[in-house]
C-alpha positions, 0 to 999 in steps of 0.5 A: 498537504494529504487528499483524500486518496493519501488518506483511504491509501493509508488506511489500506496498508501503503506507508505515506513513500509508497503513496508518492511512488505509486500516485507518482506512477499514476500521474507519469503513466508509468516510470524509468526509476530516475523519472520518479526519483526527478519528479518525487524529489525522492532518493533512489533508496528510497525509490527502489525500497517503495517500489518493490514493497508495492510489487509485493502488494501487486499494485505495480510491476516491473517491466526490463526495457532495454535493459532497464527496469519501467515500474507500471501500475498495475490493471486497476482492478487489481488494484481493487482487489488489492482492496477488498482484500484489504478490507477482508483483512479488516473484517477479521480483526474485527472479529478477533477484537470482538472475540478478545472483547468477550473474554476482557468483559468475562476477566472483569467478572471474575473475583480475584 
């Protein structure tokens, strides 16, 4: 069952597994991969693949503790920055779509 938070995160570019991992990290307050695997019931490869996607998006970071990778959510401000950045991309896309619509209108008026 998806929640409004899941839907919102998906709108902002996270895939379903990224959302599961991200929300599990929030719930756990940080975690080693083993705990994430147990918590989410996802395969190890899926956990690592999605953790690194979240790291690339600036939402998660890793810390080495006793030679093991410990994953934590970034500062909430960085999460907000990610959302604002995504919103700005949407605005740019909207402008591109408007230009495309104008081009279509012009082409439709031209005789064949």
